[in-house]
FIDRENPA-757517 format. One line per 2 residues: number of its first residue (from 1); for each residue z, x, y of C-alpha. Coordinates in pm, whole numbers. Layout:
<nodes>
NUM) Z:X:Y ~ ...
</nodes>
This chain:
<nodes>
1) -3375:2475:3563 ~ -3276:2237:3842
3) -3183:1873:3812 ~ -3514:1776:3973
5) -3699:1942:3687 ~ -3532:1699:3447
7) -3675:1391:3616 ~ -3954:1198:3456
9) -4306:1262:3591 ~ -4441:1005:3838
11) -4690:763:3687 ~ -5027:849:3845
13) -5240:645:3609 ~ -5353:961:3429
15) -5281:1016:3058 ~ -4914:1104:3017
17) -4836:1474:2993 ~ -4503:1602:2871
19) -4277:1824:3082 ~ -4336:2194:3016
21) -4069:2420:2875 ~ -3876:2636:3125
23) -4071:2959:3181 ~ -3745:3154:3222
25) -3505:2984:2981 ~ -3132:3040:3004
27) -2949:3194:2714 ~ -2676:2936:2757
29) -2604:2636:2972 ~ -2326:2662:3230
31) -2064:2476:3027 ~ -2159:2653:2704
33) -2138:2988:2882 ~ -1792:2906:3015
35) -1672:2806:2668 ~ -1818:3121:2509
37) -1668:3343:2779 ~ -1330:3178:2725
39) -1360:3248:2352 ~ -1455:3610:2421
41) -1161:3645:2660 ~ -916:3522:2397
43) -1058:3760:2138 ~ -1058:4048:2391
45) -693:3981:2469 ~ -609:3989:2099
47) -798:4318:2069 ~ -612:4467:2364
49) -277:4368:2214 ~ -393:4515:1885
51) -477:4850:2049 ~ -129:4864:2201
53) 29:4788:1862 ~ -183:5055:1691
55) -73:5310:1951 ~ 295:5223:1900
57) 263:5300:1529 ~ 483:5202:1236
59) 471:4840:1122 ~ 326:4753:1463
61) 17:4952:1368 ~ -41:4731:1065
63) -9:4419:1284 ~ -247:4565:1544
65) -513:4644:1286 ~ -499:4285:1160
67) -552:4169:1518 ~ -850:4403:1545
69) -1001:4262:1224 ~ -837:3988:1017
71) -647:4146:728 ~ -714:4500:853
73) -344:4579:845 ~ -333:4512:472
75) -609:4767:419 ~ -408:5020:622
77) -98:4937:414 ~ -278:5014:84
79) -295:4645:-11 ~ -669:4581:-68
81) -601:4268:-274 ~ -420:4110:23
83) -716:4210:243 ~ -959:4034:8
85) -735:3727:-16 ~ -718:3710:364
87) -1097:3688:381 ~ -1108:3434:101
89) -863:3220:300 ~ -1070:3269:617
91) -1380:3149:432 ~ -1196:2834:331
93) -1076:2794:690 ~ -1434:2825:815
95) -1544:2547:581 ~ -1250:2331:688
97) -1327:2401:1054 ~ -1669:2247:1003
99) -1580:1988:740 ~ -1240:1863:859
101) -1213:1982:1222 ~ -937:2232:1135
103) -1000:2426:1457 ~ -664:2597:1442
105) -720:2726:1087 ~ -894:3056:1166
107) -669:3151:1462 ~ -361:3066:1256
109) -473:3278:961 ~ -567:3561:1197
111) -217:3564:1347 ~ -53:3522:1007
113) -248:3819:874 ~ -99:4029:1156
115) 253:3903:1090 ~ 209:3945:716
117) 77:4300:751 ~ 373:4394:971
119) 621:4252:720 ~ 442:4429:435
121) 435:4767:609 ~ 734:4911:421
123) 707:4689:116 ~ 601:4764:-241
125) 250:4877:-326 ~ 43:4808:-636
127) -9:5152:-792 ~ 122:5338:-484
129) 460:5436:-345 ~ 633:5200:-103
131) 531:5266:255 ~ 200:5427:158
133) -65:5401:429 ~ -435:5480:431
135) -516:5657:754 ~ -890:5626:690
137) -851:5248:721 ~ -803:5275:1101
139) -1162:5377:1184 ~ -1294:5154:905
141) -1119:4849:1051 ~ -1261:4913:1397
143) -1606:4978:1251 ~ -1586:4644:1067
145) -1482:4470:1389 ~ -1769:4630:1581
147) -2014:4549:1302 ~ -1906:4184:1298
149) -1935:4147:1675 ~ -2261:4339:1682
151) -2412:4123:1408 ~ -2329:3805:1597
153) -2472:3938:1924 ~ -2783:4078:1756
155) -2848:3755:1564 ~ -2818:3541:1876
157) -3019:3775:2098 ~ -3302:3838:1852
159) -3336:3467:1784 ~ -3336:3390:2155
161) -3598:3655:2230 ~ -3822:3537:1943
163) -3811:3182:2076 ~ -3863:3293:2436
165) -4174:3485:2332 ~ -4336:3156:2227
167) -4291:2979:2562 ~ -4628:3067:2721
169) -4821:2968:2409 ~ -4627:2642:2371
171) -4670:2549:2736 ~ -5044:2609:2713
173) -5049:2374:2415 ~ -4839:2110:2593
175) -5066:2126:2899 ~ -5388:2061:2710
177) -5332:1913:2364 ~ -5362:1548:2274
179) -5238:1355:1974 ~ -5382:1045:1809
181) -5213:717:1885 ~ -4961:619:1616
183) -5067:358:1362 ~ -4873:34:1408
185) -5031:-220:1172 ~ -4923:-581:1137
187) -4837:-576:767 ~ -4807:-849:505
189) -4504:-765:288 ~ -4600:-690:-71
191) -4406:-745:-393 ~ -4202:-426:-348
193) -4113:-524:8 ~ -3983:-852:-133
195) -3776:-672:-397 ~ -3633:-438:-136
197) -3552:-724:101 ~ -3382:-916:-180
199) -3174:-606:-261 ~ -3079:-560:106
201) -2983:-927:137 ~ -2770:-929:-176
203) -2595:-615:-56 ~ -2537:-763:291
205) -2469:-1127:210 ~ -2189:-1071:-39
207) -1843:-1150:103 ~ -1759:-932:403
209) -1474:-761:218 ~ -1692:-687:-88
211) -1892:-365:-119 ~ -2058:-395:-456
213) -2367:-178:-472 ~ -2260:62:-197
215) -2193:426:-280 ~ -1835:538:-229
217) -1713:896:-200 ~ -1559:1108:73
219) -1580:926:405 ~ -1571:1215:653
221) -1941:1300:657 ~ -2211:1314:395
223) -2424:1104:167 ~ -2140:883:42
225) -2016:771:385 ~ -2023:390:384
227) -2035:349:763 ~ -2371:525:766
229) -2501:309:484 ~ -2407:4:693
231) -2569:157:1004 ~ -2894:241:829
233) -2920:-100:665 ~ -2866:-267:1002
235) -3126:-41:1161 ~ -3373:-126:883
237) -3325:-503:889 ~ -3357:-528:1269
239) -3729:-435:1271 ~ -3785:-659:969
241) -3638:-945:1172 ~ -3875:-899:1466
243) -4186:-792:1273 ~ -4177:-1029:976
245) -3936:-1319:1025 ~ -3882:-1377:1398
247) -3943:-1748:1337 ~ -3689:-1776:1054
249) -3374:-1604:1183 ~ -3116:-1773:962
251) -3102:-1550:655 ~ -3154:-1217:828
253) -2916:-1296:1116 ~ -2630:-1350:872
255) -2718:-1032:682 ~ -2720:-828:1003
257) -2397:-990:1121 ~ -2217:-918:794
259) -2318:-551:809 ~ -2146:-521:1147
261) -1835:-707:1029 ~ -1808:-473:731
263) -1763:-182:974 ~ -1418:-324:1062
265) -1299:-302:700 ~ -1013:-51:688
267) -1174:133:396 ~ -1471:214:618
269) -1286:352:925 ~ -957:479:780
271) -1102:832:771 ~ -1067:860:1151
273) -685:874:1150 ~ -702:1184:929
275) -967:1359:1139 ~ -797:1268:1465
277) -461:1394:1341 ~ -600:1722:1206
279) -852:1796:1479 ~ -688:1647:1788
281) -324:1647:1672 ~ -332:1278:1764
283) -195:1014:1525 ~ -369:720:1697
285) -588:546:1434 ~ -798:353:1691
287) -1153:455:1594 ~ -1304:409:1942
289) -1056:530:2199 ~ -1120:904:2158
291) -1420:1102:2024 ~ -1579:963:1702
293) -1925:892:1846 ~ -2051:906:1488
295) -1883:566:1455 ~ -1872:420:1805
297) -2224:526:1903 ~ -2391:452:1570
299) -2232:111:1524 ~ -2275:30:1893
301) -2647:85:1846 ~ -2634:-133:1535
303) -2470:-414:1736 ~ -2735:-388:2010
305) -3019:-412:1761 ~ -2854:-709:1592
307) -2840:-895:1923 ~ -3188:-783:2034
309) -3340:-893:1702 ~ -3164:-1228:1663
311) -3040:-1336:2006 ~ -2690:-1394:1868
313) -2409:-1316:2113 ~ -2128:-1361:1862
315) -2002:-1007:1921 ~ -1977:-1065:2295
317) -1674:-1285:2227 ~ -1339:-1113:2301
319) -1175:-981:1985 ~ -1485:-1040:1772
321) -1464:-680:1651 ~ -1100:-622:1563
323) -963:-334:1356 ~ -635:-381:1169
325) -440:-68:1075 ~ -217:-28:769
327) 100:-112:962 ~ -47:-427:1115
329) -146:-278:1451 ~ -470:-425:1581
331) -738:-275:1804 ~ -946:-558:1944
333) -1293:-498:2083 ~ -1612:-684:2157
335) -1964:-567:2236 ~ -1874:-504:2601
337) -1543:-321:2554 ~ -1699:-124:2266
339) -1973:8:2496 ~ -1721:74:2774
341) -1526:293:2529 ~ -1843:490:2450
343) -1916:536:2820 ~ -1556:642:2891
345) -1577:912:2625 ~ -1899:1041:2779
347) -1734:1050:3121 ~ -1429:1240:2997
349) -1627:1510:2817 ~ -1651:1845:2994
351) -1966:1929:2799 ~ -2130:1595:2879
353) -2163:1507:2509 ~ -1853:1397:2320
355) -1755:1482:1965 ~ -1831:1320:1633
357) -1562:1505:1444 ~ -1299:1645:1685
359) -1440:1951:1857 ~ -1799:1912:1732
361) -2054:1746:1963 ~ -2385:1662:1795
363) -2704:1605:1992 ~ -2814:1338:1743
365) -2492:1137:1769 ~ -2493:1157:2147
367) -2853:1042:2157 ~ -2768:741:1943
369) -2470:677:2172 ~ -2712:687:2468
371) -2937:436:2287 ~ -2635:210:2246
373) -2559:218:2619 ~ -2922:159:2711
375) -2945:-136:2473 ~ -2634:-294:2620
377) -2777:-254:2971 ~ -3100:-425:2864
379) -2919:-714:2701 ~ -2645:-768:2958
381) -2769:-630:3290 ~ -2499:-361:3307
383) -2544:-5:3435 ~ -2353:189:3170
385) -2657:396:3078 ~ -2839:408:3410
387) -2538:569:3580 ~ -2484:817:3295
389) -2848:908:3236 ~ -2882:1202:3483
391) -2574:1377:3344 ~ -2678:1308:2985
393) -3021:1461:3048 ~ -2866:1767:3213
395) -2648:1825:2908 ~ -2940:1781:2670
397) -3175:2009:2864 ~ -2929:2271:2990
399) -2676:2295:2707 ~ -2874:2211:2393
401) -3239:2300:2462 ~ -3372:2611:2290
403) -3656:2813:2454 ~ -3913:2682:2202
405) -3837:2313:2269 ~ -3595:2259:1984
407) -3248:2122:2042 ~ -2935:2261:1880
409) -2786:2031:1619 ~ -2421:2087:1708
411) -2201:2267:1957 ~ -1831:2340:1939
413) -1654:2190:2239 ~ -1379:2450:2194
415) -1579:2773:2159 ~ -1934:2685:2271
417) -2068:2819:1941 ~ -2348:2657:1741
419) -2501:2738:1406 ~ -2704:2597:1121
421) -2485:2369:912 ~ -2762:2289:664
423) -2801:1928:780 ~ -3134:1987:954
425) -3394:2261:891 ~ -3282:2561:1093
427) -3004:2358:1253 ~ -3240:2233:1525
429) -3492:1956:1596 ~ -3760:1870:1852
431) -3645:1509:1884 ~ -3330:1345:1763
433) -3143:1021:1742 ~ -3278:736:1533
435) -3535:661:1808 ~ -3648:1017:1874
437) -3576:986:2252 ~ -3849:720:2280
439) -3625:480:2471 ~ -3370:703:2646
441) -3608:985:2747 ~ -3976:897:2688
443) -4102:1217:2851 ~ -3890:1432:2620
445) -3998:1213:2329 ~ -4361:1295:2410
447) -4291:1668:2435 ~ -4090:1669:2115
449) -4354:1467:1931 ~ -4627:1708:2040
451) -4428:2013:1932 ~ -4314:1853:1608
453) -4665:1747:1509 ~ -4849:2074:1577
455) -5094:2109:1290 ~ -4988:1778:1135
457) -5312:1584:1211 ~ -5511:1841:1016
459) -5270:1832:721 ~ -5271:1453:716
461) -5649:1446:737 ~ -5659:1656:421
463) -5431:1409:243 ~ -5629:1114:377
465) -5938:1256:210 ~ -5758:1209:-124
467) -5729:832:-75 ~ -5973:643:-298
469) -6006:266:-279 ~ -5674:248:-98
471) -5489:452:-359 ~ -5337:800:-333
473) -5321:977:-669 ~ -5026:1198:-592
475) -4667:1251:-701 ~ -4413:1436:-490
477) -4140:1659:-636 ~ -3787:1526:-656
479) -3520:1691:-442 ~ -3143:1669:-441
481) -2989:1414:-211 ~ -2728:1536:33
483) -2439:1419:-184 ~ -2593:1594:-487
485) -2557:1276:-691 ~ -2924:1256:-789
487) -3270:1390:-726 ~ -3528:1168:-561
489) -3883:1178:-430 ~ -3828:881:-198
491) -3711:1094:96 ~ -4025:1309:77
493) -4243:998:62 ~ -4057:855:362
495) -4142:1165:566 ~ -4506:1148:456
497) -4537:780:546 ~ -4375:839:886
499) -4590:1144:955 ~ -4910:963:863
501) -4828:677:1097 ~ -4734:915:1378
503) -5083:1071:1378 ~ -5270:744:1339
505) -5343:768:967 ~ -5256:407:886
507) -5458:388:566 ~ -5292:705:435
509) -4948:565:524 ~ -5012:244:329
511) -5154:438:33 ~ -4854:672:38
513) -4621:373:40 ~ -4786:231:-271
515) -4777:574:-437 ~ -4406:600:-361
517) -4349:259:-518 ~ -4537:361:-833
519) -4351:689:-873 ~ -4002:577:-776
521) -3970:211:-880 ~ -3685:138:-1120
523) -3739:-231:-1197 ~ -3368:-278:-1122
525) -3207:-538:-897 ~ -2883:-544:-703
527) -2625:-397:-749 ~ -2865:-128:-872
529) -3155:-14:-650 ~ -3526:-101:-680
531) -3623:260:-598 ~ -3477:573:-754
533) -3271:687:-456 ~ -2925:647:-305
535) -2829:365:-69 ~ -2840:569:253
537) -3181:724:186 ~ -3319:392:62
539) -3209:228:387 ~ -3381:505:586
541) -3694:446:380 ~ -3679:76:470
543) -3636:169:837 ~ -3966:359:830
545) -4136:107:603 ~ -4061:-196:821
547) -4083:-43:1173 ~ -4435:-165:1247
549) -4579:-291:1471 ~ -4248:-284:1663
551) -3994:-10:1608 ~ -3631:-6:1714
553) -3693:203:2026 ~ -3931:-64:2153
555) -3687:-336:2049 ~ -3404:-160:2232
557) -3612:-147:2552 ~ -3737:-502:2515
559) -3412:-675:2431 ~ -3409:-1023:2285
561) -3718:-1242:2326 ~ -3702:-1591:2168
563) -3976:-1664:1915 ~ -4271:-1879:2018
565) -4414:-2150:1798 ~ -4254:-2340:1510
567) -3926:-2207:1373 ~ -3800:-2238:1017
569) -3440:-2302:1108 ~ -3296:-2346:762
571) -3399:-2232:414 ~ -3131:-2238:143
573) -3016:-1896:23 ~ -2987:-1782:-255
575) -3238:-2035:-390 ~ -3523:-1921:-168
577) -3600:-1608:36 ~ -3817:-1602:347
579) -4027:-1285:364 ~ -4267:-1389:643
581) -4218:-1638:926 ~ -4413:-1558:1241
583) -4643:-1733:1484 ~ -4947:-1531:1590
585) -5087:-1796:1823 ~ -4778:-1978:1952
587) -4877:-2305:1777 ~ -4889:-2238:1403
589) -4648:-2069:1166 ~ -4734:-1819:894
591) -4477:-1856:622 ~ -4418:-1672:295
593) -4145:-1794:61 ~ -4024:-1636:-262
595) -3760:-1735:-515 ~ -3420:-1600:-423
597) -3176:-1438:-667 ~ -3068:-1786:-784
599) -3396:-1981:-786 ~ -3407:-2356:-827
601) -3654:-2552:-1037 ~ -3603:-2848:-804
603) -3750:-2878:-458 ~ -3559:-2709:-178
605) -3530:-2856:169 ~ -3680:-2662:458
607) -3591:-2762:814 ~ -3819:-2681:1107
609) -3766:-2710:1479 ~ -3943:-2598:1799
611) -4234:-2818:1692 ~ -4431:-3020:1943
613) -4257:-3360:1956 ~ -4454:-3640:1797
615) -4727:-3410:1664 ~ -4848:-3409:1306
617) -4853:-3079:1120 ~ -5033:-2981:802
619) -4915:-2719:556 ~ -5188:-2518:382
621) -5177:-2252:115 ~ -5288:-1928:287
623) -5416:-1778:-38 ~ -5628:-2073:-160
625) -5670:-2290:149 ~ -5540:-2593:-44
627) -5342:-2867:131 ~ -4973:-2856:43
629) -4803:-3118:259 ~ -4800:-3283:598
631) -4518:-3374:831 ~ -4463:-3517:1176
633) -4221:-3376:1433 ~ -3962:-3614:1569
635) -3880:-3658:1936 ~ -3663:-3344:1925
637) -3944:-3135:1775 ~ -3781:-3119:1431
639) -3900:-3202:1081 ~ -3811:-3131:720
641) -4012:-3045:412 ~ -3909:-3052:45
643) -4088:-2783:-154 ~ -4065:-2622:-497
645) -4052:-2242:-470 ~ -4092:-2117:-825
647) -4313:-1821:-725 ~ -4450:-1662:-410
649) -4588:-1923:-173 ~ -4793:-1815:131
651) -4822:-2110:367 ~ -4950:-2197:713
653) -4797:-2474:919 ~ -5036:-2586:1194
655) -5053:-2888:1430 ~ -5318:-3151:1374
657) -5285:-3422:1637 ~ -5026:-3628:1817
659) -4919:-3960:1668 ~ -4737:-4253:1828
661) -4358:-4253:1813 ~ -4142:-3981:1669
663) -4293:-4019:1321 ~ -3984:-3925:1123
665) -3947:-3630:885 ~ -4150:-3498:595
667) -4400:-3645:354
</nodes>
């Protein structure tokens, strides 16, 4: 595949077609091949040294057999227990390699097994005379080494060939198939939406150094990682801001801002010093300067969406995002320097993608990092993403693309190896990142969507036939969450709702959402959760639930657009909660208010601006049509209204006619 094949198709006015898969796919990309060959060379050198040691004989033979196959020298020295313990230790090292970036663990144990076998050569034996050797172990060790290498090669090659065999069929499908347009309804939040929003606000609007209601556990990676909970909540509230309350930014802007500030709490980012020290042998605790795209890219994207949804530039101020280490050292960043750090890490990576944990580069994390750069460019007119984009696409398509259109989940930047870690089905995906390539690579998003949704329209049509009077009589089985803390059906419902929307089944999606609420509702409020699910998966559910009609990919491409029409500038929290505030015609304001967590029996004061100066406005009840109040905008286009909010109130503020003078405030 050449670089020109990675370019987007020219817009000819015809329906968009995705790029086809390479007819002759590579087994590996150029950088991956170089890394794998380097790994093979190191192992081959160890094998060659081992052969020399075996030929020399004596204790050197035991060392050489352990170089040929870890622990093999112990088997030769009649110490089978030591052989088994070596492999038990190697299993632990493999887990730590993945879980804690202990890249040196397996090589160290391999070498230690050779040294240990040499030292043991003349030592005592359990049940045998000192110095006993098992000559039969020599061919067995080499057979084990050949079997291990052969299994790896066979597994890779058979999987590659099976995927390559599908290319012609998949390309024929991509060249001719069409998918329904996604369903993107303009929704009115229901009672459960209000409960979920109240929960998200209470979680976000508590003091910045308070984390009541979050789930705490190990912070390296997994379902208890707080930084991801903060990311997902920020990603979920951003579409709520633009879809439901663009004309009442006050409450949601502060919630989104607090979620970003919480990322600078030492308890959230302290983990990086440990990973950096173990994986990079670097004691620098700065969480942005090297690797760690799972923090810098994710939170960078969160900052972009905050600014694109609210228009606030608070994080553009120098030092607005400052990390303070245990010894008082500070690492001061802002939105700009944060994104420059992400770009610098991309530039310094040989592979083109840079690591989450040291030595492990994930396609998903690097896609979210790309989203972050693109969003910054849109908001600030920079070229951080536009200059990187060709190289990023080369890495994605040459180093991570599988023959069948999937992308590898991870790749080791030390060895070039990749395998299924259990995080995604099969360790691969057709699209990735929280936006599914829709903003950073729309052509690849289309191809991935088409491959991902093969057969889905038919399945969803079958489910849609089960909907009666807007209701879906169905319950989904509960499955363990990633942290194994609980079982939940919410994640399965989230996938069903997203899938139904993706193939245009809007009625099914809404029915599935109501069915999820019925099955999974707890009746609890913060610090507990309104749905029976953990914080991270609940936030992901909210992301899907609230991403219509505009999703975050569209928001990232659009950037900030000020609201048109009247704006509810101030509504007192926690007495009242604004669940809808949007202008559909540029003149009037649809407004839905609900009691907050600390409701007031007295009237609360609402302050409006962006009204037409000197014009009278009437407030009607949208449910009954009854008149509620009237007010007149002053010369600055502002007015106030005192209102009792003891229950849900759906209102419409609309202009009537101009009156002389500024008219004063509310009536």
